[in-house]
C-alpha positions in Angstrom: 0.0 0.0 0.0 1.3 3.5 -0.9 2.3 5.9 1.9 -0.5 8.3 0.8 -3.0 5.4 1.1 -1.7 4.5 4.6 -2.1 8.1 5.7 -5.6 8.2 4.3 -6.5 5.0 6.2 -5.1 6.4 9.4 -7.2 9.6 9.1 -10.3 7.5 8.5 -9.6 5.4 11.6 -9.0 8.6 13.7 -12.3 10.1 12.5 -14.1 6.8 13.3 -12.6 6.6 16.8 -13.7 10.2 17.4 -17.3 9.5 16.2 -17.4 6.3 18.3 -16.4 8.2 21.5 -19.1 10.8 20.9 -21.6 8.0 20.1 -20.9 6.1 23.3 -22.6 8.9 25.3 -25.1 10.0 22.6 -26.2 7.2 20.2 -26.3 8.5 16.7 -26.7 7.6 13.0 -25.0 9.3 10.1 -27.4 8.9 7.2 -26.1 9.7 3.7 -28.6 10.9 1.2 -27.7 11.0 -2.5 -29.1 10.3 -5.8 -28.5 10.3 -9.5 -29.5 13.1 -11.7 -32.9 14.9 -10.9 -33.9 12.2 -8.4 -35.1 14.7 -5.8 -32.5 14.7 -3.0 -33.3 18.1 -1.5 -37.0 17.4 -1.6 -36.5 14.1 0.1 -34.6 15.5 3.0 -37.1 18.4 3.4 -39.9 15.9 3.5 -38.2 13.5 5.8 -37.5 16.3 8.3 -41.1 17.6 8.0 -42.5 14.1 8.6 -40.5 13.7 11.8 -40.9 17.2 13.2 -44.6 17.7 12.3 -45.8 14.2 13.1 -47.1 13.4 9.7 -49.2 10.3 9.1 -46.7 7.4 9.3 -48.6 4.2 10.1 -45.8 1.8 9.2 -43.1 3.7 11.2 -43.6 1.6 14.3 -42.1 3.9 16.9 -44.5 6.6 15.7 -47.5 4.3 15.3 -47.0 2.9 18.8 -46.8 6.3 20.3 -43.2 5.8 21.4 -41.8 8.7 19.3 -42.2 11.5 21.8 -40.6 14.4 19.9 -38.2 15.3 17.1 -36.4 18.6 17.0 -33.7 20.3 15.0 -30.3 20.7 16.7 -27.3 22.9 15.9 -25.1 21.9 13.0 -22.4 19.5 14.4 -19.6 20.2 11.9 -18.5 23.8 11.8 -16.7 23.4 8.5 -19.7 21.9 6.6 -22.7 24.1 5.4 -26.0 23.4 7.2 -28.8 22.0 5.0 -31.2 25.0 4.7 -34.4 23.3 5.8 -36.3 26.5 6.5 -35.7 27.9 3.0 -36.5 24.6 1.2 -39.7 24.0 3.2 -40.8 27.6 2.5 -40.3 27.0 -1.2 -42.5 23.9 -1.2 -45.2 25.2 1.1 -45.4 29.0 0.4 -44.2 29.3 -3.2 -45.2 25.8 -4.4 -42.0 25.3 -6.2 -39.4 22.6 -5.9 -36.2 23.8 -4.0 -32.8 24.2 -5.6 -31.0 20.9 -6.4 -28.0 19.7 -4.4 -24.8 21.3 -5.5 -22.6 20.8 -2.5 -22.3 18.8 0.7 -24.5 19.9 3.6 -25.6 18.4 6.9 -28.5 18.6 9.3 -28.9 17.2 12.8 -32.2 16.0 14.3 -32.6 14.7 17.9 -35.3 12.1 18.4 -36.8 11.6 21.8 -38.4 8.2 22.2 -39.6 5.5 24.6 -37.8 2.2 24.1 -39.8 -0.9 23.6 -37.4 -3.2 25.4 -37.8 -4.4 29.0 -34.8 -2.5 30.3 -35.5 0.6 28.1 -39.0 1.1 29.5 -37.6 1.3 33.0 -34.9 3.8 32.1 -37.3 6.4 30.9 -37.0 8.3 27.6 -34.0 7.8 25.3 -32.5 10.0 22.6 -31.1 9.2 19.1 -29.1 11.8 17.1 -29.7 11.6 13.4 -27.1 13.4 11.3 -28.3 13.7 7.7 -25.5 14.2 5.1 -26.6 15.5 1.7 -24.2 15.3 -1.2 -24.5 15.2 -5.0 -24.7 11.8 -6.7 -21.9 12.7 -9.0 -19.6 12.7 -6.0 -20.6 9.1 -5.2 -19.7 7.9 -8.7 -16.3 9.6 -8.3 -15.3 7.1 -5.6 -14.6 4.5 -8.2 -11.7 6.6 -9.5 -9.7 5.8 -6.4 -9.1 2.3 -7.7 -8.3 3.3 -11.3 -5.3 4.7 -13.1 -5.7 7.6 -15.5 -5.2 5.1 -18.4 -7.9 2.8 -17.1 -10.3 5.8 -16.6 -9.6 7.0 -20.1 -10.2 3.6 -21.7 -13.4 2.9 -19.8 -14.8 6.4 -20.4 -14.1 6.4 -24.1 -15.5 2.9 -24.6 -18.8 4.0 -23.0 -18.9 7.3 -25.0 -18.8 5.3 -28.2 -22.0 3.3 -27.4 -25.6 4.0 -28.1 -26.9 7.5 -27.5 -23.7 8.7 -26.0 -21.9 8.4 -29.3 -23.8 11.3 -30.9 -23.5 13.4 -27.8 -19.8 13.0 -27.7 -19.2 13.6 -31.5 -17.6 17.1 -31.1 -15.4 15.9 -28.3 -14.4 12.8 -30.3 -13.5 15.0 -33.3 -11.2 17.1 -31.1 -9.7 14.0 -29.5 -8.8 12.7 -33.0 -6.4 15.6 -33.3 -4.5 14.5 -30.2 -1.2 12.7 -30.0 -0.7 11.4 -26.4 3.1 11.3 -27.0 3.2 15.0 -28.1 4.5 17.7 -25.7 2.1 18.8 -23.1 -0.2 21.7 -24.1 -2.3 23.9 -21.8 -4.5 25.2 -24.6 -5.3 21.7 -25.9 -6.0 20.4 -22.4 -8.4 23.4 -21.8 -10.3 22.8 -25.0 -10.5 19.1 -24.5 -11.8 19.4 -20.9 -14.5 21.9 -22.0 -15.7 19.6 -24.8 -15.6 16.6 -22.4 -17.7 18.6 -19.9 -20.2 19.6 -22.5 -20.6 15.9 -23.4 -21.2 15.0 -19.7 -23.8 17.8 -19.4 -25.6 16.8 -22.5 -25.9 13.2 -21.3 -27.8 14.4 -18.2 -30.6 16.2 -20.1 -34.2 15.1 -19.6 -34.4 13.8 -23.2 -31.5 11.4 -22.7 -31.6 10.8 -18.9 -28.2 9.1 -18.9 -26.5 8.7 -15.6 -23.6 10.9 -14.9 -20.1 9.7 -15.4 -17.1 10.8 -13.3 -15.4 13.2 -12.7 -18.4 14.6 -10.9 -16.9 18.0 -10.2 -16.8 18.7 -13.9 -20.6 19.1 -13.6 -20.5 20.8 -10.2 -17.1 22.6 -10.0 -17.8 25.1 -7.3 -14.7 27.0 -6.3 -12.6 24.6 -8.4 -13.9 26.0 -11.6 -11.0 26.8 -14.0 -8.4 25.2 -11.9 -5.8 22.8 -13.4 -7.3 20.0 -11.3 -10.4 20.2 -13.5 -8.5 20.8 -16.7 -8.0 17.3 -18.0 -9.9 14.8 -20.1 -9.6 11.2 -21.3 -7.1 10.4 -24.0 -7.3 7.5 -26.4 -4.7 5.3 -24.8 -4.5 1.7 -23.8 -5.7 0.8 -20.2 -2.1 -0.3 -19.4 -0.3 2.6 -21.1 2.4 4.3 -19.1 3.0 8.0 -19.9 6.5 9.3 -20.9 7.6 12.4 -19.0 6.8 15.8 -20.5 4.0 14.4 -22.8 0.4 15.3 -23.1 -0.4 11.9 -21.6 1.8 12.7 -18.6 0.2 16.1 -18.1 -3.4 14.6 -18.2 -2.4 11.7 -15.9 -0.8 14.1 -13.4 -4.0 16.2 -13.2 -6.2 13.2 -12.9 -4.0 11.9 -10.0 -4.3 15.3 -8.4 -8.1 15.2 -8.8 -8.3 11.9 -7.0 -5.9 12.9 -4.3 -7.2 16.4 -3.6 -10.9 16.1 -4.3 -12.1 12.5 -4.2 -10.1 11.1 -1.3 -10.8 13.9 1.1 -14.6 13.5 0.5 -14.3 9.8 1.0 -12.3 10.2 4.2 -14.1 13.1 5.8 -17.7 12.3 4.9 -18.4 9.1 3.0 -16.3 6.7 5.1 -18.1 7.9 8.3 -21.7 7.0 7.1 -23.7 4.3 8.9 -26.6 4.1 6.5 -27.4 5.4 3.0 -30.3 6.1 0.8 -29.8 6.4 -3.0 -32.7 8.1 -4.8 -33.3 7.0 -8.4 -35.5 8.5 -11.1 -36.4 5.2 -12.8 -39.3 6.7 -14.8 -37.1 9.2 -16.6 -34.7 6.4 -17.6 -37.6 4.2 -18.8 -39.1 7.0 -20.8 -35.8 7.9 -22.4 -35.2 4.4 -23.7 -32.9 1.4 -23.5 -29.7 3.3 -23.5 -30.7 5.3 -20.5 -31.9 2.1 -18.7 -28.6 0.3 -19.4 -26.7 3.3 -18.3 -28.7 3.5 -15.1 -28.1 -0.2 -14.3 -24.3 0.3 -14.7 -24.3 3.4 -12.5 -26.3 1.6 -9.7 -23.8 -1.3 -9.8 -21.0 1.2 -9.4 -22.8 2.9 -6.5 -23.0 -0.3 -4.5 -19.3 -1.0 -5.3 -18.4 2.3 -3.5 -19.8 1.1 -0.1 -18.1 -0.9 2.6 -20.9 -3.4 3.1 -21.5 -5.4 6.2 -22.9 -5.4 9.7 -21.3 -3.1 12.2 -19.8 -4.6 15.3 -18.4 -2.5 18.1 -14.9 -3.1 16.6 -15.8 -2.2 13.0 -17.7 0.9 14.2 -14.6 1.9 16.1 -11.9 1.4 13.5 -13.6 1.1 10.1 -17.4 1.7 10.1 -19.5 0.0 7.5 -22.8 1.0 5.8 -25.1 -1.7 7.3 -28.3 -0.6 5.6 -28.7 0.8 2.0 -32.1 1.8 0.6 -32.6 2.3 -3.1 -35.7 4.4 -3.7 -37.5 4.9 -7.0 -38.8 8.5 -6.7 -41.8 10.2 -8.2 -44.2 7.3 -7.6 -46.9 9.9 -7.6 -46.5 10.2 -11.3 -48.2 6.8 -11.6 -51.4 5.3 -10.4 -51.0 3.3 -7.2 -51.6 0.0 -9.1 -48.1 0.6 -10.7 -46.2 1.5 -7.5 -45.2 -2.1 -6.7 -44.3 -2.6 -10.4 -42.0 0.5 -10.2 -40.4 -1.0 -7.1 -39.9 -4.4 -8.9 -38.2 -2.6 -11.8 -35.7 -0.9 -9.6 -35.2 -4.2 -7.8 -34.3 -5.8 -11.1 -31.8 -3.0 -11.9 -29.9 -3.5 -8.6 -30.4 -7.2 -8.3 -26.8 -8.4 -9.0 -25.3 -5.6 -6.9 -27.8 -6.3 -4.1 -26.8 -9.9 -3.9 -23.1 -8.9 -3.4 -24.1 -6.5 -0.6 -26.4 -9.0 1.1 -23.7 -11.7 1.0 -21.4 -9.5 3.1 -24.1 -8.8 5.7 -25.6 -5.5 4.7 -29.4 -5.0 4.4 -30.5 -3.7 1.1 -34.0 -2.6 0.5 -35.8 -1.2 -2.6 -38.9 1.0 -2.4 -41.0 3.1 -4.7 -41.8 6.5 -3.0 -42.9 10.0 -3.4 -41.3 12.2 -0.7 -43.8 14.9 -1.5 -47.0 13.7 -3.2 -47.8 16.3 -5.9 -50.9 14.5 -7.4 -54.1 12.8 -6.4 -55.9 9.9 -8.1 -59.2 10.1 -9.9 -60.9 8.5 -12.9 -62.0 9.7 -16.3 -64.6 8.4 -18.7 -63.3 7.7 -22.2 -65.0 5.6 -24.9 -67.3 4.1 -22.3 -64.5 3.1 -19.9 -63.3 4.5 -16.7 -59.6 5.2 -16.9 -57.4 5.7 -13.7 -55.8 9.1 -13.9 -53.6 11.3 -11.7 -54.6 15.0 -11.1 -52.2 17.8 -10.3 -51.0 21.3 -11.2 -48.2 21.2 -13.9 -45.3 23.6 -13.6 -45.5 26.7 -15.9 -44.5 25.9 -19.4 -45.5 22.2 -19.3 -47.6 21.1 -22.3 -50.8 19.1 -22.5 -51.3 18.4 -26.2 -50.9 21.7 -28.0 -51.7 23.7 -24.8 -48.9 25.4 -22.9 -49.9 25.4 -19.2 -49.6 28.4 -16.9 -48.8 26.7 -13.6 -52.2 27.5 -12.1 -54.6 25.0 -13.8 -55.1 21.5 -12.6 -55.2 18.8 -15.2 -55.8 15.0 -15.3 -53.3 12.8 -16.9 -53.5 9.1 -17.8 -50.0 8.0 -16.8 -50.0 4.6 -18.5 -49.4 1.3 -16.8 -46.1 -0.3 -16.0 -45.9 -4.0 -17.1 -46.3 -6.5 -14.3 -43.1 -8.2 -15.5 -40.1 -5.9 -14.9 -38.2 -7.6 -17.6 -40.7 -6.4 -20.1 -40.5 -2.8 -18.8 -36.8 -2.8 -19.3 -37.1 -3.8 -22.9 -37.2 -1.2 -25.7 -40.8 0.2 -25.8 -41.7 -1.5 -22.5 -43.0 1.8 -21.0 -43.7 4.9 -22.9 -45.9 6.9 -20.5 -47.5 9.9 -22.0 -45.1 9.8 -25.0 -47.3 7.2 -26.6 -50.1 9.7 -26.7 -48.0 12.2 -28.6 -47.8 14.6 -25.7 -44.3 15.8 -26.1 -40.9 14.0 -26.4 -40.7 13.2 -22.7 -43.6 11.3 -21.2 -43.1 12.5 -17.6 -45.0 15.7 -16.9 -43.6 17.9 -14.1 -46.1 18.9 -11.4 -45.9 21.7 -8.8 -45.9 20.9 -5.1 -49.4 20.5 -3.8 -51.4 23.0 -1.7 -51.0 21.9 1.9 -54.0 22.5 4.2 -54.0 22.6 7.9 -51.8 24.3 10.6 -49.0 26.6 9.3 -47.1 25.8 12.5 -46.8 22.1 11.7 -47.7 21.6 8.0 -47.7 17.9 7.0 -46.6 17.2 3.5 -48.4 14.4 1.8 -46.2 11.5 0.8 -46.0 7.9 -0.5 -44.2 5.3 1.6 -42.1 7.6 3.7 -43.2 5.7 6.7 -41.6 2.6 5.2 -38.4 4.6 4.5 -38.2 5.7 8.1 -38.9 2.2 9.5 -36.1 0.6 7.4 -33.5 3.3 8.1 -34.3 4.1 11.8 -36.7 1.5 13.2 -34.2 -0.8 14.8 -32.5 2.1 16.6 -35.9 3.2 18.1 -36.9 -0.2 19.4 
């Protein structure tokens, strides 16, 4: 093992020991929340906090249903160097402005303290207990970056280029490929060529994420969310067409690109892994399955590959006191198919089965090592309600909601105030059929636009403004899986 890797491991252990010392007096869970493009991370955290603090209807969250969850309150941010998740602003956006909050662009944290009555014999006699829940929010692109720690620049280049030459990605990467054809990896290093290449590569990555293509993001994730690194040499590199086992000669373009790639891994990826990711106890990964299905087989295959890579990033396994002290493991991982409210309830289990099929192979690996992996179809904030419409003498199940301004229904452009009913289509009962080309077309088969998934505004929430309760689908099951055992 390299000296740098040994140092990284030592820092992880030190952080783990520190967390364990704090947790001995105050039991806690560090929950990581991430998701692939447009999956709704910010909305999910906002809804989860609202459900706990406001006492939303959570019949399958046993501590709540049994009356043992006494209170949930926000607590000061634990890490001074990490931005606080701005729950107040995000909740106001959903409730007062009926708009979805800004998407996740950086890491943030939020702490909630849960006061509860234990259900155990000893716990009932000790009075109330407390559990600290630290929620860590970070972009999904950063999660996919973790795979770079085990790859050389040449391996990264070969794999990225091979993927960019398949299916829908090939046309999106055409301009970058044309520029790449002018490169000679053995030529002297060139700052101007590196800058042009990184810009075209970034343009390709961004194009892959559009709603029309719905392809899962590829690393490096900071190319899409650069923050204060924008324009720095650590982001001024791109793949070259070299063999996976190629070794760069000093002073060449290949050597320049490899050096910057190594700096990216050392200065960006490893610190995130060490300071945040390696300290997680549990993780939820949000997935926009419907967008991938609607975009077609290339997006579905890309999503399956990305989800497999996501699970590879985790240290799976049950936590003992020893592993928690020196090398904590993620012992529960939840994959959640979001936006279930875009379907009739008869398709919710089918959506869940499709996501289960996509993560099946990776789930088996995680389960073998002792981790619990669950799959659910959810809507953190339910933006629609169900109804029926009469057409050609038949009653059709529809969903009703207020589309966002600019959405289309047939030839009509909607203003964001009018409610409409939409027939969402049915997902096939067999997930294998849904994953085939043409297995699900949603509204696209009616000719209503290129993308079949209409975007709805958040709902009007009735009731007390002191404790508004956001409607949801299956958030009680989410909480039971992630927290239920700690509140027993």
